[in-house]
N, C-alpha and C positions, 0 to 999 in steps of 0.2 A: 246532349250537346258535346262538342269538342272544344276545349279551352285550355290553352297553354300546355299542350301535350297530354292532357287527361280527358278521358271520356267520362261523362256524367250521365248516369241513368237515374231519373226521378220517376217514381211509380206510385200509383194509388194503393194504399195499404191500410188495413184495419189492425191496429196494434192490440186490439182486445179480442180478436177471434177470427176464424176463417170463414166468415160470412160478410156480406156487404153491409157496412155501417162504420161510423166513426172514422171517416176517410181523412188520411193525412198524406203528405208527400214523403215517402221514404227515399233514401238517397244512397247510391252505391257508386264507386269510382273504379276506373280501370285504366291501365296503360295500353292494353291490347284487345279490348272488347271480349276477352275470354276469361281472364282471372279477375275477380272482383273483391273489393274491400267494402264492407258494410259500414256506413256512417250513421250518426244520429239523424233524426228526421230533419228535413230542410224546411218544411212548412207544415204547420198544424193549427187548428182552430185556436185563436187567442184574442180576437178582436170582434167588435160588433159587425164588421163587414165580412166575417167568415166564421161566425160563431157555430154554425151548424154543419160545417164541412168545407174542406179545402179540396176542390175538385180539379180536374185535369186542366192543362194549359200547355204553354210552349216557352222555350227560351229563344232569345235573340241576342246576338253580339252587337252592341252599339259601337259607333265610331269611337276610337280611343281604346278599343279592345276591352269593353266593359259589358259583362253579361247582365241581362235583366230577364226576369221571368214574369209572364202574365199568367194568371190562374183564375179559376172561377171560385168565388166565395158564395156560400149559402147563408142567407141572412136571417131566416126565420123558419118556423116549424112547417110552414106551407111550401118550403123549398124554393122560395124566390132567390134568384141568382144575380150576382153582379160580377164585374171583372176587376181584379186587383193586381198589384205587382209587388215583387220583392227584389232586393238587390243584395249582393254579397256584403257581409259585414267587414270582411278583410280580404282585399284582392291579393294580398301577399301570401295568403294561405293557399297552398297548391291544390287542396281538396275542396276549398270553398265550403267549409263545414257549416257556417252560420249565415243565415239570411235575415235581412231586416225588412219589416213592413212599415214603410213611411206613413206619416200621418195624413197625407193627401189621398189615401185610399177611401173609397173605391174610385178607380179611374173611369169606369163606364157603368152607368145605371140604365137599365132598359126603359125606354119611353113607353107611352101608352099603346103604341102600335105593336109592341113585342110581347110575346108570351113569356112572362117573367119566370115561369117554372121550366121553360125549355129554351135556355139561353146560356150556352156554355162552351167550353173548350176552345179558347182563342188560339189561333195559329201563330207560328213564327211570323214576325213582321217582315215586310219587304218595302223598299223605298222606290217610289216612282221617279220618273224624269223631272217631275215638278218639285222634288225635294220633300214630298210628304210621305210619311210612313203609312202603311196600310196593314190591317189585320182582318181576318174573317172569323166570325163566331157562328157556331151551328145553332139552328133554331127551327121553328115550326109555325106555320100559319094554316089552321085547319089541317088538311092532310098533306100540305105542300112543304117539302123540305127547303130550308133557306140557308144560304151562306151570306149572312149579314156583313156588310163591309163598313169599316170605320177608318177614318183618316186622322192623322195628327202631324203637326210640324215639329213638336218637341217631345213626343212620346208621353206627354202628361195630359194634354187636353185633346180628347178624341171626339170627333163629330161623325155621326152616322151618315153614310152616303144616301142619296135620294132613292137609289135602287139597290137591291142585293147584288153581290157579285154574280150570283147565279141562284136559281131555284128550280125545282122540278115537282110536278104535281104527283100526288098519290104515292109518295115515297116514304112518308112519315118523318119523324124527327131525325135531323142530321146531328150525329155526334162526332167528335174528334175529326173535324175537317182538316184537310191538308191541301195546300196549293203551292205548286213549285214548277219551275221550268225544266225541260229536258232537251238535250241537244239532238238535232237532226243529223249531225255529222259524225258523232262518236259516242262511246259509252261513258265518257267522263261525266261526273256530276256537276251541277251548277248551283251557285249560291242563289238564295231566294230573290235577291235584288238584281240578279244578272239582267243586263239590258242590251245584249248583243243580238245579232241576227241568227237565223237558222235554228229557231227554237219552237217547240210546242209547249203547252202547259197541261198539267195534270191537276184535276180536282178530284180528291178522294173524300168519301164520306163513310162513316160507320152508321149503318141504318138500324136504329133502335128496334124497329118492328121485326126485322128478319135476323138480326144479330150477325150479319155478314158485312163485308167491306166492298164497296163498289167504287169504280173510278171511270172517268171519261177523259178523253184526250181532245184538246181543242186549241182555240186561239184566245189570247187575252187582248181585248181592245182597250188599250191604255187611255185613250181619249175619253171613252164613255165609261171606263171602269166596269166593263162587262166581260164575262167569260162566255165563250160560245163553243159548245162541243162540236166536233166534226160531224158531218152528216152520217157517217158510218159508225159513230160512237154512241151506243144505246144508253140513254139517260133514264134508266128505270131499274126495277128489280131483275130484269132480264139482261142487264148490262154486264160488263167485265168486272171480275173480282180480283183483288190482289191475291186471295187465297180462297179455295173452295171448301175449306174445312173449319176446324176450331181455330179461328184467327180473327181478332177483333181489336178495335181501339188502337190501331197502329199509329205511329208518328214517324216522320222522316226527318233527317237532318243532313246538312252538307258537311262533309269531313274534308277540310282543306289540306290535311296532312297527306292525303292520297287522292285528292281531286275526285271524290266519289260521293254519291248520295246513298245514304243507308236508310232503309225502312225497317222498323222493328215493331213487331206485333205481339199482342197478348194472346196466349193460348189458354182459353178458358176450359173449365172442367166439363166432362161428360156426365158426371154425377149431378143430378138436378135437384136432389133433396137436400135441404140445409143440414139435416142430421148426418148425412154422409160426409159433408165437408167438415162438420164439427168433430166427427169421429176421427177423420184423417188428421185434423189439426192444421191443414194448409189448403189453399185453393188458388189455382192459377199460377202459370209460369210464363216466362218470356220465351218466345220462339227464338230461333237462331237469327242474329242480325243478317240482313240481306242487302247487297248492293242492287240498285235498280237503275235501269236505263230504258230508252225507247228502242223497240225492235226496228229493224231496217224497213219493214213494211210501213212503219208509222201508225199502225193500227192497234198496237198493244204494248204494254210494258214487259220487260224481261227481268227476272229476279234470280239471284244466285247467292249461296252462302258466302259470307266474307272469307277472304283467303286465310285469315288468321286461324280459322277452324282447323285447317289442315295440319297445324302444329300438334294437334292432339292425336294424329294418326300413329298407330303402332304397327303390330303385325299386319302384313299384307298377304292376301292370297289372290290368285288370278285364274280365270277360266278363259279359254280361247276356242273359237270355232266349235262350240258344243251344240249339236242339233237336239231339239226337243220335238218329238213327234206328238201326235194327239194323245193327251192324257199323261204325258211324261213330266217328271220333275227331277231336278238335280239339287242335292244339298250342297250349300256353300260351307265348307268346313275349314278349320284352322284359324278362326277368329272368334270373338265374343259376340254372338248374334244379338244379345240384349243391349249392346252398346257399340254400334258400328256405323260406318260410312260406306255406302255401296254405290258404285257407278257402273252402269251396264249399257251396252248398245245391242239392241235386238234387230234382226233383219229377217226378211222373208223374200222368197224368189218371185212371187206373183201376187197380184191383187185380184185375181179371178175369183177367189173363194170368198171375197168380202160379202157379208150378208147384207140384205137390203135394209135400209133405214125406213122404218115404218112412218109414213107421213103423219100418223096420229101423234107421234112423239115430238113433232115440231113445236107443239104448245106446252110440252113438259120441260121441266128443268133437267139438267144433265143428271143430277143425283136420282131423279125419278126413273130415268132410263137405266141407270146403273142398278137400281133396286130390282128392276125387271130382268135385266141381263147381268146377273152377278158373275162372280169368278168361277162358279161351277157349272154355269149354263153354257153348253157347248156352242161355239160359233164357228165361223169360217176362219178369219184372221183374228185370232184371240177368242177368249181372253188369255193373255199371256203377261207375265210380269214376275213380281217377287211376292212370296209369302213370308211376311216379316213377323217377328215375335210369335213364332209357331211352336206348338208342342210337337213332339216327335211323330205322332200319328195324325197330325193336322186336325185334331179335335178342336183346337183353338188356334187361331192365327188372324193376322190382319193383312189381307192381300192388297197390293198396289199393282194395278194392271191396266192394259190397253185392250181395246177392241176396235176394229176398223169396219166401218159401214160404207156401203155404196149408196149414195144419195143423189138421185137424178144424174147430173153430168159430173159430179165430183165425189169425193170421199169425205166422211166425217170420222175423226178419231176421238174416241171417248177414253178419258183417263179416270180411273176410280181408285178410291182408297176406302175400302168397305169395312166398317167397324162391327158389322153384325155378328161376325164369328170371333171377335177379339177377346171376349170374356165369357167363359162358361158359366160361372157363378156370379150372378149380378142381380141387382134390383130391377124389376121390370120397368121402373121409371127412368132407368139410365138412358141417356141420349146416345144412341148408337146408329146413326144414319149411314147410308151409302153415299159418302161424299164423292162428288164427281164434277168434272168440267170438260169441255171440249178443247182439243188442242189444235190450234191454227198452224198446220205444218204441211209442207209440200212433200208428198210421198214419192217423188220421182226416183229417189235412191233406195226406196223401200226399207228405210231404217227408222227406228224410234229409240231415243235414249231416255234413260231414267236414272235419277239419283235419289236415294232415300237415306235420310239421317235417322237412325233408330236409337232411341234412348229410353229404354225401360217402360215408360208409359206414354211415349209420344213417337209418332212416325211422321217425319216432315219430308215430303217428296216433291221433286222438281222434274217435270216432264219436258222433253224436247229442249233441253238446255235452259230451262227456267221459264218457258212460255206459259205453262200451266202448273200451278203449285197447290198442293193439298196437304194440310196438316191434320192428322187424326190423333185425338187424345183417347187412349185405351188403357184398360186395366187388366192385363192377363193374370190368371190365377194358376195356370199350369206352366206357361212359357215364361218363366221368370228366372233371372240370373243364369246359372249354368244349365238350366233346363230349357232355355230358349234355343230355337233353331231358325235357320234361314234357308229358304228354297227358291229356286227359279222354276217356273212352271209354264206349261202350255196346255190349255184346254180347248184349243181350236183344231180344226181339221188340217189347216195349212201348217206345214212344218216351220218352226221358228228356230233360227240360229242365234246363239249367243256369240256375237262377233268378238266381244271382249267384255269381261266382267272383272273389275277391280274392287276388292273389299278390304277394309281395314278395321281392326279393333280400335276403339277410341278411348283415350285416357280420360281421367277425371280432371276437373278444374278446381281452382281455389275460389270458393264462392261463399260470401256472407258467413 
C-alpha cells in the first residue's frame, strides 16, 4: 500500500527457515519502490484466531486516511481459516511499525457452505454506490474456483452475499484474488472504489493447481453484485495470464501519488526440492513492480516496469540497423550482462517465410509449442531474440525469443523464455520449462519489441511493449558475474534487423 508518502510491502515469510512454514507478515518500507528498509514483522501468530499461521490478505485505506489490513488466520492443525484485521498502533509513526489485533477478531468465520480449509486471501475492499464495503475471498467448491463476496456497512460486521462475485468450473482453488477497475480512456490507474464511466473490471486469481496467474476482463453488475467476463475473455486454464513464467500470488494497489495501478508478483524458485532451498538459505523473491493498464483493444492488460527502475541505469551501449542473417549472433558488449536492462526493436522485411502453424498445436499451451520449437530449431521468421545470462560459447544461456507462424488467415507470434539451457549443472528435479505465451500484436509494420531485465538469477521479459510478460528463474553456473555474456541472435531463414538496441548496466539497490 501507499500511505503518507511511504510504500509498504508486506510479504509472507518464514523466520525459521527457507521452506514454507511458520508464516508471518514481514514488513519493508520505501520512498521510491526501489530502495527498501526492513522493519520488524507486522503480523505474527499470537492469538487463538491466528495461532497456526497469519496468511495473506490486503490493505484498505479507510475514510479519514486510516489504513486497515485484512488477513487470513489459521485457527487449528487442520488448517481451518478465518479472516481477521489489524490496525496501526500509532498513526504518527511514518513507517507504521506496530500493528494491533483488536479483540473483536475474527471478523469473518466461514459458514457450513464454505470449505474451511480453502478460504483465504481477502482483497482490498471497495465501496459500492449503496455505501457498503465489499471484499472477495478466494475459495473452492468441488473443483469450482470461487470469489466469495462479503459486504459490510462499518467494516466490522460482514455478511456473505447470496452468490459469489464470480466462479468458474474446473479451475481448482482460487488464491490471492484481485478485483479492480481499469480505464477505457487512458493508462491511468483507478482506485478500487472508483464509480465513474468508461471502465472495465479485472478479476485475477492465482490458481493453486497450475501455480500460474490468470485474469479475465469484464463488466461488474453493481445491482446484482456479479462480475461477468467478456465473451472473448477465456475463463479457464487456457485464459490470459499476467505472466507466463515464475510469477505467482501477485497483489495490486492504487498509487495516488502518480495515478497508477501497480501489480507486484512473487517469483518463486525453480529448485523444487526442500533440501536445495535449505542449502541456499533463502527462497523466493519479489519481481519488479509493474504498472498495469488496459490495452487499446480492450482485450488484454499491458504491464511495464515502474519508471523508478530507470534510476538504476548506468553505462549505456547502443546498436543500430544491425542485420542478423540465418544463424548469426552479435554480442552486446560494454555493460554488465549479469545485471542489465535491455530494450530492442527487431524488424523483418517480409512475412512470406513465416512457417505454418500446425493445427494440432491449437490444443497445446504456448509453452508446449515452445518446447517443440525451441531457440535452436530453425524456422522462417525466427527464432530471434536475446541470449541472456550466456556463457561465452553458449554452452549455457537463457534465450528470450520470438517466432512468427502463419495460421489460416492470420499470423501467430510466439514469445518464449526457455530455461532448459540455463543451468549446466543442476538437479534433475529442477523446474526448467520452456515458458511461453502468444503475443496479440499487429504485424503490419513488421516489428517486434522486447525488453528484458536481467538480474543474476532472474530474467524478466516484456514483449511488444508489455503485452506478453515472462519471468524465468534460473541458476547459471558458468554465466555468472563477470563471466556472463549477452547476445542478440537469429536462427530463422528470414534476415532480422536490429532497428535499435539500448542496453544499460544496472546498479544495486539498498535492500533489507
